C-alpha positions in Angstrom: 203.3 -62.1 -82.4 201.8 -60.4 -85.4 202.1 -56.6 -85.1 202.1 -53.5 -87.4 204.9 -50.9 -87.4 204.3 -47.2 -87.9 205.1 -47.6 -91.6 202.2 -49.9 -92.2 204.3 -53.0 -92.3 203.0 -56.2 -90.6 205.5 -58.7 -89.2 205.1 -62.5 -88.8 201.8 -62.7 -90.7 200.1 -66.1 -91.1 199.0 -67.1 -94.6 195.4 -68.5 -95.1 196.3 -69.4 -98.7 199.1 -72.0 -98.7 197.8 -74.9 -96.7 200.9 -75.3 -94.6 200.1 -72.0 -92.8 203.4 -70.1 -93.3 203.5 -67.6 -90.4 206.6 -65.6 -91.2 205.4 -63.2 -93.9 206.2 -59.5 -93.9 203.2 -57.6 -95.4 202.9 -53.9 -96.3 199.5 -52.2 -96.2 198.8 -48.8 -97.8 195.1 -48.1 -97.7 193.5 -51.0 -99.4 196.7 -52.0 -101.2 198.5 -55.1 -99.8 201.9 -56.3 -100.8 204.1 -59.2 -99.6 207.6 -58.0 -98.8 209.3 -61.1 -97.5 208.8 -64.9 -97.5 206.1 -64.8 -100.2 205.6 -67.3 -103.0 203.4 -67.4 -106.1 200.3 -68.6 -104.1 200.6 -66.3 -101.1 201.5 -63.2 -103.2 198.4 -63.7 -105.4 196.3 -64.3 -102.3 197.4 -61.1 -100.5 197.9 -58.8 -103.4 194.6 -59.3 -105.3 193.1 -55.8 -105.5 189.7 -54.7 -104.3 187.3 -53.7 -107.2 183.7 -54.4 -106.0 182.5 -53.0 -102.7 178.7 -53.0 -103.2 176.4 -56.0 -103.5 174.5 -56.5 -106.7 171.1 -58.0 -107.6 170.8 -58.9 -111.3 173.8 -56.7 -111.9 172.4 -53.6 -110.2 174.0 -52.2 -107.1 172.0 -52.5 -103.9 172.5 -52.2 -100.1 173.8 -55.1 -98.1 170.4 -55.3 -96.3 168.6 -55.5 -99.7 170.9 -58.3 -100.8 170.5 -60.2 -97.6 166.7 -60.0 -97.8 166.7 -61.2 -101.4 168.9 -64.2 -100.5 166.6 -65.0 -97.6 163.6 -64.9 -99.9 165.3 -67.2 -102.4 166.1 -69.7 -99.7 162.6 -69.5 -98.2 161.0 -70.5 -101.5 163.6 -73.0 -102.6 162.8 -76.7 -102.8 166.4 -77.9 -103.1 168.9 -75.3 -101.9 172.6 -76.0 -101.8 175.5 -74.2 -100.0 178.7 -75.0 -101.9 182.1 -73.7 -102.6 182.6 -73.3 -98.9 185.9 -71.5 -99.2 185.8 -69.6 -95.9 187.3 -69.5 -92.4 186.1 -71.2 -89.2 183.4 -68.8 -88.3 182.2 -68.6 -91.9 181.9 -72.4 -92.0 179.9 -72.3 -88.7 177.5 -69.8 -90.2 177.2 -71.8 -93.4 176.3 -75.0 -91.4 173.8 -73.0 -89.2 172.1 -71.6 -92.4 172.1 -75.0 -94.0 170.3 -76.4 -91.0 167.7 -73.7 -91.0 167.1 -73.6 -94.7 167.3 -77.5 -95.1 170.1 -77.1 -97.6 172.9 -79.5 -98.8 176.5 -78.5 -98.1 179.5 -79.4 -100.2 183.0 -78.0 -100.8 184.5 -77.3 -104.2 187.4 -79.5 -103.1 185.3 -82.5 -102.1 186.3 -84.6 -105.1 189.9 -84.6 -103.9 189.1 -84.6 -100.2 187.0 -87.7 -100.4 189.9 -89.7 -101.8 191.3 -89.3 -98.3 188.0 -89.3 -96.3 186.7 -92.5 -97.7 190.0 -94.3 -96.9 189.9 -92.9 -93.3 186.3 -94.1 -92.9 187.0 -97.5 -94.3 190.3 -98.6 -92.8 191.8 -95.7 -90.8 195.3 -94.4 -91.1 198.4 -93.3 -89.1 199.3 -89.7 -90.1 201.6 -87.2 -88.6 201.9 -83.4 -88.3 204.0 -80.8 -90.1 205.9 -80.2 -86.8 206.8 -83.9 -86.6 208.0 -83.9 -90.2 210.1 -80.8 -89.5 211.8 -82.3 -86.5 212.0 -86.1 -87.2 211.7 -87.2 -90.8 214.8 -89.0 -92.2 213.1 -90.4 -95.4 210.3 -88.6 -97.2 208.6 -90.6 -99.9 206.3 -88.5 -102.2 203.7 -90.6 -104.0 202.1 -89.4 -107.2 202.4 -85.7 -106.3 204.4 -82.6 -107.2 204.5 -80.9 -103.9 206.3 -77.7 -104.7 203.8 -76.6 -107.4 200.9 -76.5 -104.9 202.9 -76.0 -101.7 205.9 -73.9 -102.7 207.5 -73.5 -99.3 206.9 -77.0 -98.0 210.6 -78.1 -98.4 212.0 -74.8 -97.1 209.8 -74.9 -94.0 209.4 -78.7 -93.2 212.3 -80.6 -94.7 215.3 -78.3 -95.3 214.8 -76.3 -92.1 218.1 -75.1 -90.6 217.8 -77.3 -87.4 215.6 -79.8 -85.7 214.6 -80.2 -82.1 216.6 -83.4 -81.7 219.9 -82.4 -83.3 219.4 -84.3 -86.5 221.8 -83.7 -89.4 219.3 -82.1 -91.8 221.5 -82.9 -94.8 221.2 -86.6 -94.1 217.5 -86.6 -95.0 216.5 -88.5 -98.1 213.7 -87.4 -100.5 212.3 -89.9 -103.0 209.5 -89.3 -105.6 207.4 -92.3 -106.7 205.4 -91.3 -109.8 205.6 -87.6 -110.8 208.9 -85.8 -111.0 209.4 -82.6 -109.1 208.7 -79.4 -111.1 211.5 -77.4 -109.6 214.5 -77.6 -107.2 212.8 -77.1 -103.8 213.3 -80.8 -103.0 217.1 -80.4 -103.5 219.0 -80.1 -100.2 220.9 -76.9 -99.3 224.1 -78.7 -100.2 222.8 -79.8 -103.6 221.6 -83.4 -102.9 218.9 -84.1 -105.5 215.7 -86.0 -104.8 215.7 -89.6 -106.2 213.0 -90.2 -108.9 211.3 -93.5 -109.5 209.0 -92.5 -112.4 205.8 -94.0 -113.5 202.5 -92.9 -115.0 199.5 -92.1 -112.7 197.6 -95.0 -114.2 200.2 -97.5 -113.0 200.4 -96.1 -109.4 197.8 -98.5 -108.0 199.7 -101.5 -109.1 203.1 -100.1 -108.3 202.1 -99.1 -104.7 200.5 -102.5 -104.1 203.7 -104.2 -105.1 205.8 -101.9 -102.9 203.5 -102.7 -100.0 203.9 -106.5 -100.7 207.7 -106.1 -100.7 207.6 -104.2 -97.4 205.7 -107.1 -95.9 208.4 -109.5 -97.2 206.4 -111.1 -100.0 208.2 -112.5 -103.0 207.3 -111.0 -106.4 207.7 -113.1 -109.5 207.5 -110.2 -112.0 210.7 -108.4 -113.0 209.0 -105.1 -113.5 205.7 -103.3 -112.7 204.4 -100.1 -114.3 207.7 -99.7 -116.0 209.7 -99.8 -112.7 212.0 -102.7 -112.0 211.0 -104.8 -109.0 214.7 -104.5 -107.9 214.2 -100.7 -107.5 211.0 -101.2 -105.6 212.7 -103.8 -103.3 215.5 -101.3 -102.6 212.9 -98.6 -101.7 211.0 -101.1 -99.5 214.3 -101.8 -97.6 215.0 -98.1 -97.2 211.5 -97.6 -95.7 212.1 -100.5 -93.3 215.5 -99.2 -92.3 214.4 -95.6 -91.8 214.0 -94.3 -88.2 211.1 -92.0 -89.1 209.8 -92.2 -92.7 206.9 -90.1 -93.9 204.9 -91.1 -97.0 203.3 -87.9 -98.5 200.6 -87.3 -101.1 198.2 -84.7 -102.3 194.7 -85.8 -102.9 194.1 -83.1 -105.5 197.0 -84.3 -107.6 196.0 -88.0 -107.5 193.4 -87.3 -110.0 192.7 -90.5 -111.8 190.3 -93.5 -111.6 190.6 -95.4 -108.3 193.2 -93.0 -106.8 191.7 -94.0 -103.4 193.3 -97.4 -103.9 196.7 -95.8 -104.0 196.0 -93.9 -100.8 194.6 -96.9 -99.0 197.6 -99.1 -99.9 199.9 -96.3 -98.7 198.1 -96.0 -95.4 198.1 -99.8 -94.9 201.8 -100.0 -95.7 202.5 -97.2 -93.1 200.7 -99.3 -90.5 202.7 -102.4 -91.4 206.0 -100.5 -91.3 205.2 -99.5 -87.7 205.6 -103.1 -86.6 209.3 -102.6 -86.5 210.1 -98.9 -87.1 208.4 -95.5 -87.1 206.5 -94.3 -90.2 203.6 -92.0 -90.8 201.4 -90.7 -93.7 201.0 -87.0 -94.5 198.3 -85.7 -96.8 198.7 -82.2 -98.1 195.7 -79.9 -98.8 193.9 -77.3 -96.7 194.0 -74.4 -99.1 191.1 -72.0 -99.3 189.7 -73.3 -96.0 189.3 -76.9 -97.3 190.5 -78.6 -94.0 188.6 -76.0 -91.9 185.2 -76.5 -93.4 185.4 -80.3 -93.1 186.5 -80.0 -89.5 183.6 -77.6 -88.7 181.1 -79.8 -90.6 182.3 -82.9 -88.6 181.9 -81.3 -85.2 178.7 -79.5 -86.0 176.8 -82.3 -87.7 178.9 -85.4 -87.0 179.7 -85.8 -90.7 182.1 -84.2 -93.3 180.9 -82.4 -96.4 178.2 -83.7 -98.7 175.6 -83.6 -95.9 172.1 -82.5 -96.4 169.5 -81.2 -93.9 166.4 -81.9 -96.1 164.7 -84.0 -93.4 165.4 -81.6 -90.6 168.5 -83.4 -89.4 172.0 -84.1 -91.0 172.0 -86.9 -93.6 175.4 -87.8 -95.0 175.8 -89.3 -98.4 179.1 -88.7 -100.3 177.5 -89.9 -103.6 174.0 -88.5 -103.7 175.0 -85.2 -102.1 177.8 -84.6 -104.7 176.8 -81.0 -105.7 178.7 -81.1 -109.0 176.6 -84.1 -110.0 173.4 -82.5 -108.6 173.9 -79.4 -110.6 174.6 -81.4 -113.8 171.3 -83.2 -113.3 169.4 -80.0 -112.6 168.5 -81.2 -109.1 169.3 -77.8 -107.5 167.0 -74.7 -107.7 169.1 -72.3 -105.5 172.9 -72.4 -105.3 174.6 -70.3 -102.7 178.3 -70.2 -103.5 180.9 -69.2 -100.9 184.4 -68.3 -102.1 186.2 -65.7 -100.0 189.9 -66.4 -100.8 190.4 -66.7 -104.6 188.7 -64.6 -107.3 189.2 -67.4 -109.8 187.0 -69.9 -107.7 183.7 -69.0 -109.3 180.6 -71.2 -109.3 180.1 -73.8 -112.1 177.6 -73.1 -114.8 174.1 -74.4 -114.0 170.5 -73.7 -114.4 170.1 -73.0 -110.6 169.4 -69.5 -109.4 172.9 -68.5 -108.1 174.0 -66.4 -105.2 177.7 -65.7 -104.8 179.4 -64.6 -101.6 182.8 -64.0 -103.2 186.1 -62.1 -102.9 186.0 -58.7 -104.4 187.3 -58.8 -108.0 185.4 -61.8 -109.2 184.3 -61.8 -112.8 181.5 -64.0 -114.2 180.6 -65.3 -117.6 177.0 -65.0 -116.4 176.1 -62.5 -113.7 174.6 -64.3 -110.7 171.2 -63.4 -109.3 173.0 -61.9 -106.2 176.7 -61.1 -105.7 177.9 -60.0 -102.3 181.6 -59.1 -102.1 182.9 -60.3 -98.8 186.1 -59.7 -96.9 189.0 -62.2 -97.1 190.0 -63.8 -93.7 193.4 -62.7 -92.6 193.2 -59.5 -94.6 189.9 -57.8 -94.2 188.9 -59.4 -90.9 190.2 -61.6 -88.1 189.6 -65.4 -88.3 191.0 -68.9 -87.9 191.8 -71.6 -90.4 193.1 -75.1 -89.9 196.3 -76.0 -91.7 196.5 -79.2 -93.7 197.4 -81.6 -90.9 194.3 -80.5 -88.9 196.4 -80.1 -85.7 196.7 -76.3 -85.5 194.0 -73.6 -85.9 196.0 -70.6 -87.2 194.9 -67.2 -86.0 194.5 -64.7 -88.8 194.8 -60.9 -88.3 192.8 -58.0 -89.8 195.3 -56.0 -91.9 193.2 -53.3 -93.4 189.8 -51.5 -93.1 188.2 -52.3 -96.4 184.6 -52.1 -95.0 183.8 -55.5 -96.6 181.6 -57.7 -94.4 182.8 -61.2 -93.4 181.2 -64.4 -94.7 180.1 -65.0 -91.1 178.3 -61.7 -90.9 176.5 -62.1 -94.2 175.4 -65.7 -93.6 174.3 -65.0 -90.1 172.2 -62.0 -91.3 170.6 -64.3 -93.9 169.8 -66.9 -91.2 168.3 -64.3 -89.0 166.2 -63.0 -91.9 164.7 -66.4 -92.4 
C-alpha cells in the first residue's frame, strides 16, 4: 500500500509514465520538489522530477484567473465550426471529461499516439488476436520473441520486472528463459539474464520485416520455402526459430507499435498475430504489445466504453462517428480543416501541440514552452503527483491507482474540462 513517512518519503508508488506501471518506486517530496530515490529509470525520473514553473492560466500570454480561462475556452468552442480535442494525454477521469466535452461541443477526439496505436487497432478489428498480460509473461514465459522493437529504450524496466524476475508462481527456472530479437538489436544489456546469457539476435532492416515475418509464419505452419534467404536472413535460421516456437511451452511474441514505424507495419503485426493463433493448435503462445505511456491505453479504453469506438471519433452529427482515416487530426490540421484545437497533455512537458493555423488551447503540464504562444494555456496537475487518478497499463488488464503526492494547487484535467463543459 502506498504511504508517506514523516520524512516526506512515499513507499511503493506507482508510475503513470512507463507503460508497464512499475509500482515499487520510492519517492521523496519536499514542498513541490519531487525526486525518485529507488527503482527509477530515465523515463520515470523525468516524469516525477520535472519542476513546476507555471501556476496561472494565460490568455494570449497574459495571466488570468482559472475562471476567466475556462470562460474563454467555452466561448471558443461555442463559436467553433470544427473543434478538435487531441493530445489526450491524461488519466481515466480526464479522458471521461474529454469525451463528455467532445459530445457536448460536437468535437472530434484523437490521441497524439494514434498513428502507432492504429497499427494494432486495425489488426484487432480485422482479424482479432490472442494476447497475454504482463503477469502471465512474468510467471509463464519460456521463449520471448521481440519483433522489430528495442524494448529497453522505451520500457527500461520490462526485463527486470517481467522476464528476469527472481521467481515465478510455478517454480520455473528463470535462467532457462530464452530471449530472441528479430529485426532491431537491443540497445543495452537489460535482455541479458542475471547469469550473463545474452539475447540471440536475428537482424534485418525494418523494410524487410513484412517478408521475413510472413516466411517465419509459413515455416511455423510447416510450409516448404524454396528460397535460401529472405531479407538477409537465412531460411535455415528462420526454420530453427520456427521450431523453437513450436517446442516452447509458453512463447510470447512481443512488439511495440510506436517502433514499427514504416510503411505497412500493420502487415507485420497481423502476421505475428495469425502465427500466434496457429501455434496454439499444439502449444501455448501469446502476443504482447507494449505501449500505454502518457495515458495512451487509458484514453482508448475510455473512448471505447463511452462511445463504442476508439480514438478518431467525431460527434459532429450529435452522435459518435468513427473514421480512422478522415478523423486523423494530424491530417486535418495539415489541411486546415480545424478552427479550434484543444490539446491535452498532462504528463510530459515536451508533448506540445503541432503547429497549425487553428486557434489553440493547451491544457498542459506546468513547465511547457511553446514556439508560438497558444490562445489559452492552462497548467494542469499531473496524475499520480498532483492529484489522485487511475491509468491502465499497456496490457489493458489492470487500472493502476495513482496517489496524490503533493499539494501544488494545480487543477486536474478532469476539473478543467468539466468546468468548460458546464460553461457551455
